[in-house]
C-alpha positions as CSV (number, residue, x, y, z in Angstrom):
1,M,5.3,8.3,13.3
2,S,8.4,10.4,12.5
3,D,10.6,6.9,13.5
4,L,8.4,5.5,10.7
5,Q,10.2,5.0,7.4
6,K,8.6,7.1,4.4
7,L,6.9,5.1,1.4
8,I,6.5,6.0,-1.8
9,L,2.9,5.0,-1.9
10,G,1.5,4.4,-5.6
11,F,-2.6,4.4,-6.6
12,T,-4.2,2.8,-9.6
13,G,-7.4,0.9,-10.2
14,T,-10.3,3.3,-10.0
15,R,-12.1,6.3,-11.3
16,G,-15.4,5.8,-9.1
17,S,-15.2,8.1,-6.0
18,E,-13.7,11.8,-5.8
19,K,-13.2,11.1,-1.6
20,V,-10.0,10.0,0.0
21,P,-11.2,8.2,3.1
22,K,-9.8,9.9,6.4
23,G,-7.7,6.9,7.2
24,L,-6.4,7.3,4.1
25,E,-5.2,10.2,4.1
26,K,-3.7,10.0,7.3
27,L,-1.6,7.1,6.1
28,I,-0.3,9.5,2.8
29,K,-0.2,12.3,5.7
30,D,1.9,10.2,8.4
31,R,3.9,7.6,5.6
32,A,4.4,9.0,2.0
33,S,7.4,10.4,0.9
34,K,5.9,10.6,-2.7
35,V,2.7,9.5,-4.1
36,V,2.3,8.2,-7.5
37,H,-0.8,7.8,-9.9
38,G,-2.0,7.9,-13.5
39,G,-3.7,11.4,-13.3
40,A,-7.4,10.3,-14.2
41,K,-10.3,12.4,-13.2
42,G,-11.5,11.5,-9.7
43,F,-9.6,9.4,-7.1
44,D,-6.3,10.1,-8.9
45,T,-6.7,13.7,-8.7
46,A,-8.3,13.7,-4.8
47,I,-4.8,11.8,-3.9
48,G,-2.7,13.9,-5.6
49,Q,-5.0,17.1,-4.2
50,V,-3.9,15.1,-0.8
51,A,-0.6,15.2,-1.3
52,K,-0.4,19.0,-2.1
53,K,-2.3,19.2,1.1
54,Y,0.7,18.0,3.2
55,G,3.5,19.2,0.9
56,I,4.4,15.6,-0.5
57,P,5.7,15.1,-3.8
58,E,3.4,13.8,-6.6
59,Q,4.1,12.0,-9.5
60,V,1.8,11.5,-12.1
61,I,2.6,8.6,-15.1
62,R,-0.4,8.9,-17.4
63,P,-0.5,6.6,-20.4
64,A,1.3,7.0,-23.3
65,Y,-1.2,7.0,-26.1
66,S,0.1,9.1,-28.1
67,K,2.8,6.4,-28.8
68,V,1.0,4.0,-29.7
69,P,2.6,1.0,-31.0
70,F,6.1,1.4,-28.7
71,T,8.5,-0.9,-27.1
72,H,7.9,-0.8,-23.2
73,P,11.0,-1.3,-21.4
74,E,9.8,-4.5,-19.5
75,F,6.4,-4.6,-20.5
76,G,6.9,-5.0,-24.5
77,Q,5.1,-4.7,-27.3
78,V,2.6,-1.9,-26.7
79,S,0.3,-2.4,-29.8
80,S,-3.2,-0.8,-29.2
81,M,-4.6,1.7,-27.4
82,R,-5.7,-0.5,-24.5
83,A,-2.7,-1.5,-23.4
84,A,-0.8,1.9,-23.0
85,P,-3.1,1.9,-18.9
86,L,-1.9,-1.6,-18.5
87,A,2.0,-0.4,-19.6
88,R,1.4,2.7,-17.4
89,N,-0.1,0.6,-14.3
90,H,3.3,-1.8,-14.5
91,D,5.2,1.6,-14.4
92,I,3.2,3.1,-11.2
93,V,3.8,-0.5,-9.7
94,N,7.7,-0.4,-10.2
95,A,7.9,3.5,-9.3
96,S,6.1,2.3,-6.0
97,D,7.0,0.5,-2.7
98,V,3.8,0.3,-2.0
99,M,0.8,0.0,-3.9
100,I,-3.2,0.7,-3.3
101,G,-5.6,-0.3,-5.7
102,G,-9.4,1.1,-5.9
């Protein structure tokens, strides 16, 4: 697969699983130039472990709870704790070539 373009893979949306399916692990190994996720316990942490296993850079974008209220450059005013993860997900999307949600 070395002739295929490597992609920045982004992950959002689940805490319910701590296992990365073998097919997804293979996709990360073969196609990822970097993985981006929110750092939550469970699936995000497992994705990070797979990236480390194959020497793939990992970017963790956590919600900016401590900065509420704040103005996000694209999302606008973030004035509640509930909005911080949405702004973070927006950043994950913008940092990724391909998104994989749970």
